[in-house]
N, C-alpha and C positions, 0 to 999 in steps of 0.2 A: 836592157831594162832589168832592173833588180826585182826579184820576187818579193812579195810581201811575206812576213813571217807566217801569216795565217795560211796562205796557199802552200807554203813549204810543209807546214804541220799537217795539212790535209793530205798532201802527197805522201808523206811518211806513213800516215795511218792507212792509206790505201795500199801502199807497198807491203806493209807488215800484215795487213788483212789478207792480201793475196798469198803471202808465204804461209800463213796459218791455214788458209783454205787448201793449199797444196798438201800440207802435212796431214790435214784431216782426211783429204781424199785418198792419200796413200794408205792410211790406217783402214779406211772403209774397203778399199780394193783388196787389201791383203786378207780381209776377213778375220781380223784378230779379235773382234768383239764376240764373245760367246753368249749370244742371246738368240733363242729360237726364232723370234720374230724378225730379226735382222739378218739371219744367215742366208735366207733365200732372196732378200730384197736388194734392189739396186738403188742405193741411197746416193743422191747427188747433192754435194755442197755447192750451192749456186753463188753464195756471197758470204763474206765474213766482214762484219762491221766492228771496228775497233773503237774502244772508248778513248777519250782524249788522253788519258794517262797510260794507255796501252796495256792496262791490267785486266781488261774484260773484253772477250771476243764473243760476239753474238753471231753464230753460224746459222744461216738460213738454208734449210734443206727441203728437198722434194724427193719423192720415191716414185720411180718409174712404174706406171701401170696402176697406181693407187690413187683413189680420190680422197680417202681419209688418211691423212698423213700423221695425225695427232698421236696414235699409238706408237708409231716409229720414233717420233720426236720424244715422247715420254721415255721410251726404251733407251734412246741415246743419252738423255739427261740422267737416267739411272746409272749409266756407266761412264759418267763424265770424268771421274777421277782416274779411271783406267785409261781413257782416251787421252787425257792430259799427260799422263805418264808416257804414253806411246808417241806423242808428238814432240816431247821434250828434246830428243836428239836432233831433230830437224830444225829446231828453233834455239839451239844452244847459244847463238850470238846475242840473244835478247837478255837484257838485264833482269827482267822479271818474266816468269812464265805466265801468260794470261790465263785467267779463269775462263773456261769455255761454257757457253750455254747454247742450246739448240732451240730454234724457232722454225715454224712452218713458213716456207716461202710462198707468199700469195701473189707474187708478181705475175706468174703465168695466168692466174685467174683474171687479174686485171687486164692483161693483154687480150685474153679471149673475149672479155666483156667489151673492150674497145673495138676489137675486130668485128664482133657481132653488131655493134652500133653502126660502124662504118658500112656494113653490108645491108643495113636495114632499108626498107623501101623509102622511108622518109628522107634519109640522107641521100639516097640515089636520086630522088626527085629534086632535092635542093641542088645537087651537083648538075643535073640536067638543065635546071633553070639557069645556073651560072654559065653553062656552056652556050645556051641560047642567047644570053645577054652578051657574052663575049663575041659571038658570031656577028651580032648586029653592029659592033664597033668597027 
């Protein structure tokens, strides 16, 4: 079965986003960014979303042990030109080097909220009712 052009395009964006994520992670691990706020922080790039033309990479980050990630995101965005220069060798096969912007990853907050909902007494009661209905059949 042949793939539609749309799915192939999406697969390419995902693949390139993952390459950009790896390159950003290497720069973070090497500690090349000279910023006091970032020097002691463990910054994790959780996902990179590429634009359709592959010229813009939105990197979603979280910082281990920090509830307020915004100062770290601001610091990364201040050093975005330096970071772009450092990831260029790892992405030399690309026709255009993407512009990188950093955003806070809120997916972990969403997961925690869903988990809390699933553990709530109301949901447990509804699940118990379903089990009782299932036992009667």
